[in-house]
Backbone as CSV, one residue per row, in Angstrom:
resi,resn,N_x,N_y,N_z,CA_x,CA_y,CA_z,C_x,C_y,C_z
1,MET,84.950,112.317,95.795,85.787,111.295,95.752,85.864,110.385,97.129
2,TYR,86.320,110.936,97.917,86.227,110.195,99.502,85.324,109.615,100.017
3,ARG,83.961,110.261,99.727,82.647,109.814,100.074,82.306,108.692,99.309
4,LEU,82.528,108.689,98.053,82.375,107.744,97.072,83.100,106.154,97.416
5,ILE,84.172,106.493,97.590,85.291,105.250,98.177,84.674,104.743,99.393
6,VAL,84.383,105.367,100.339,83.982,105.128,101.896,82.731,104.357,101.789
7,GLU,81.694,104.911,101.199,80.513,104.392,101.171,80.202,103.405,100.255
8,SER,80.705,103.317,98.688,80.298,102.392,97.907,81.419,101.227,98.082
9,LEU,82.545,101.477,98.175,83.540,100.169,98.149,83.710,99.815,99.675
10,LEU,84.250,100.563,100.423,84.385,100.189,102.055,83.119,99.865,102.580
11,GLY,81.875,100.428,102.189,80.470,100.219,102.931,80.446,100.834,103.938
12,LEU,80.833,101.615,104.295,80.727,102.517,105.660,79.710,103.601,105.336
13,LYS,78.632,103.657,106.151,77.727,104.573,106.261,77.211,104.993,107.375
14,ARG,77.343,106.015,107.690,76.541,106.974,109.307,75.201,107.250,108.852
15,GLU,74.150,106.807,109.616,72.932,107.167,109.890,72.709,107.555,111.233
16,GLY,72.382,108.788,111.377,72.143,109.072,112.749,73.480,108.713,113.581
17,GLU,73.288,108.271,114.630,74.580,107.708,115.514,74.432,106.242,115.478
18,ARG,74.317,105.576,114.214,74.602,104.114,113.904,75.730,104.319,112.597
19,LEU,76.494,103.199,112.910,77.424,103.190,111.579,77.278,101.556,111.060
20,TYR,76.976,101.720,109.657,76.561,100.331,109.056,77.577,100.096,107.977
21,ILE,78.071,98.838,108.421,79.459,98.399,107.543,78.878,97.338,106.703
22,ARG,78.686,97.467,105.304,78.286,96.621,104.268,79.341,96.691,102.947
23,PRO,80.559,95.807,103.301,81.564,95.869,102.253,81.139,95.193,100.895
24,VAL,81.683,96.242,99.778,81.518,95.660,98.377,83.030,95.840,97.911
25,LEU,83.904,94.814,98.232,85.276,95.015,97.881,85.485,94.175,96.644
26,PRO,86.542,94.414,95.880,87.072,93.616,94.928,87.207,92.350,95.310
27,SER,87.203,91.206,94.216,87.477,89.907,94.690,88.799,89.763,95.157
28,THR,89.827,90.486,94.577,91.026,90.390,95.179,91.462,90.960,96.255
29,TRP,90.609,91.544,97.037,90.705,92.124,98.191,89.941,91.141,99.470
30,CYS,90.855,90.526,100.473,90.595,89.879,101.421,90.383,90.535,102.904
31,ALA,90.942,91.636,103.105,90.836,92.732,104.147,91.035,93.877,103.985
32,PHE,90.611,94.718,105.009,91.216,96.149,105.060,90.934,96.478,106.405
33,THR,91.819,97.480,106.895,91.622,98.268,108.152,91.413,99.745,108.012
34,THR,90.791,100.527,108.670,90.659,101.884,108.703,90.296,102.456,109.903
35,ASP,90.349,103.585,110.125,89.883,104.427,111.525,88.991,105.308,111.142
36,TYR,87.811,105.417,112.282,86.605,106.206,111.828,86.637,107.005,113.390
37,ARG,86.508,108.448,113.035,86.144,109.154,114.284,84.643,109.603,114.398
38,PHE,84.168,109.355,115.641,82.769,110.086,115.822,82.793,110.955,116.756
39,ARG,82.913,112.336,116.459,82.942,113.384,117.520,84.584,113.220,118.250
40,GLU,84.458,112.869,119.345,85.500,112.756,120.264,86.187,111.383,120.483
41,THR,85.621,110.575,119.713,85.920,109.078,119.898,86.398,108.367,118.578
42,ASP,87.577,107.550,118.871,88.093,106.805,117.746,87.351,105.356,117.615
43,TYR,87.172,104.918,116.356,86.719,103.577,116.158,87.837,102.973,115.436
44,HIS,88.499,101.842,115.661,89.277,101.043,114.589,88.686,99.720,114.246
45,ILE,88.583,99.876,112.831,87.581,98.948,112.056,88.509,98.237,111.171
46,ALA,88.263,96.602,111.560,88.993,95.811,110.867,87.898,94.753,110.276
47,VAL,88.158,94.728,108.800,87.114,93.939,107.863,87.723,92.904,107.240
48,GLN,87.477,91.358,107.483,87.975,90.508,107.142,86.989,89.575,106.196
49,ARG,87.224,89.126,105.056,86.279,88.138,104.167,86.380,86.931,104.790
50,ASP,85.141,86.399,104.579,85.353,85.079,105.237,84.228,84.248,104.350
51,ASP,84.640,83.398,103.368,83.797,82.726,102.500,83.004,81.529,103.448
52,GLY,83.515,81.262,104.383,82.671,80.436,105.378,81.464,80.513,106.140
53,LEU,81.060,81.757,105.967,80.108,82.654,106.482,78.646,82.185,105.708
54,GLU,77.655,81.577,106.075,76.690,81.401,105.212,75.883,82.414,104.645
55,THR,75.739,83.900,105.301,75.381,84.900,104.195,75.714,86.201,105.001
56,GLY,75.926,87.686,104.503,75.910,88.515,105.174,77.276,88.846,106.022
57,GLU,76.792,89.597,107.024,78.193,89.886,107.801,77.965,89.668,109.677
58,GLN,79.267,89.614,109.956,79.121,89.115,111.453,79.817,90.528,112.204
59,VAL,79.354,91.295,112.879,79.799,92.497,113.332,80.146,92.414,115.038
60,SER,81.518,92.832,115.489,81.673,92.553,116.899,81.994,94.287,117.306
61,LEU,81.658,94.495,118.404,82.067,95.909,118.792,82.628,95.828,120.279
62,ASP,84.225,95.806,120.604,84.987,95.582,121.608,84.763,94.077,121.944
63,GLY,84.769,93.160,121.065,84.725,91.644,121.055,83.384,91.233,121.635
64,THR,82.130,92.281,121.700,80.665,91.702,121.827,79.841,92.038,120.547
65,ALA,79.525,90.590,120.044,78.482,90.399,118.779,77.551,91.380,119.049
66,GLN,76.954,92.022,117.755,76.394,92.946,117.397,75.033,92.311,116.752
67,VAL,73.813,92.455,117.712,72.729,91.652,117.205,71.995,92.305,116.040
68,GLU,71.658,93.821,116.603,71.009,94.547,115.347,72.000,95.086,114.186
69,LYS,71.343,95.652,113.285,72.319,96.252,112.234,72.899,97.022,112.448
70,GLY,74.006,97.214,112.211,74.735,98.661,112.556,75.061,98.685,114.068
71,VAL,76.289,99.792,113.955,77.086,99.660,115.628,76.499,101.182,115.837
72,ALA,75.917,100.985,117.213,75.617,102.053,117.888,76.851,103.155,118.409
73,LEU,76.908,104.282,118.020,78.171,105.002,118.066,77.892,105.920,119.273
74,VAL,78.958,105.944,120.008,78.764,106.499,121.227,80.094,107.682,121.387
75,ASP,79.850,108.708,122.007,80.466,109.617,122.127,81.457,109.808,123.589
76,ASP,82.432,108.899,123.825,82.781,108.683,125.262,84.385,108.881,125.456
77,GLY,84.853,109.524,124.228,86.385,109.769,124.058,87.571,108.483,124.396
78,LYS,86.662,107.453,124.162,87.627,106.211,124.309,87.817,105.922,123.053
79,GLU,88.711,104.695,122.871,89.124,103.861,121.512,88.310,102.609,121.369
80,HIS,87.568,102.592,120.601,86.797,101.239,120.279,87.305,100.394,119.057
81,ARG,86.845,99.304,119.074,87.533,98.151,117.977,86.138,97.493,117.361
82,ILE,86.170,97.673,116.252,84.925,97.127,115.250,85.349,95.891,114.526
83,GLU,85.296,94.946,114.600,85.328,93.833,113.609,84.418,93.180,112.654
84,VAL,84.519,93.043,111.503,83.433,92.610,110.442,84.019,91.384,109.833
85,ARG,83.340,90.437,109.954,83.554,89.350,108.845,82.500,89.131,107.865
86,TYR,82.712,89.103,106.553,81.748,89.249,105.762,81.670,88.037,104.810
87,ARG,80.707,87.683,104.017,81.139,87.024,102.959,80.590,87.889,101.613
88,PRO,81.210,87.483,100.625,81.024,88.443,99.368,79.675,88.222,98.836
89,ARG,79.027,89.243,98.186,77.891,88.960,97.523,77.913,88.492,96.288
90,LEU,77.109,87.676,96.125,77.362,86.728,94.607,76.986,87.625,93.510
91,GLN,77.828,87.562,92.401,77.403,88.621,91.417,76.009,87.702,90.560
92,ASN,75.246,88.441,89.891,74.367,87.747,88.950,74.918,86.762,88.001
93,PRO,74.564,85.453,88.299,74.871,84.677,87.573,74.849,84.492,86.174
94,SER,73.553,85.379,85.893,73.520,85.373,84.349,74.408,86.241,83.518
95,ARG,74.979,86.960,84.191,76.070,88.099,83.813,77.610,87.533,84.123
96,ALA,77.691,86.509,84.658,78.971,86.164,85.099,79.457,85.409,83.970
97,GLY,81.067,86.112,83.475,81.703,85.306,82.582,81.118,85.824,80.883
98,SER,80.125,86.812,81.192,79.699,87.321,79.845,80.551,88.557,79.574
99,VAL,80.781,88.946,77.992,81.600,89.624,77.781,80.673,90.827,76.808
100,SER,80.474,92.006,77.043,79.587,93.058,76.613,80.218,93.844,75.350
């Protein structure tokens, strides 16, 4: 259940030594914070909805914008901060407002 929530709702997924963050939050959620531990290193993650973004996500690690997809995880024993601004994905317009 924990993995389902972390990966499907919060959108955190680790592949090798990269962490990908693609939130799929309910429309009533504007933000969340969580802590993620990679070996001996703590990552403090803050995710904020931003309807003003064109598309997708903007990710920064310790104040530096990340150009590549995902965040490279390092095991340096320090604390790091990941900030994510994201624009919610649009639902399928053909199903919006329909009742089954």
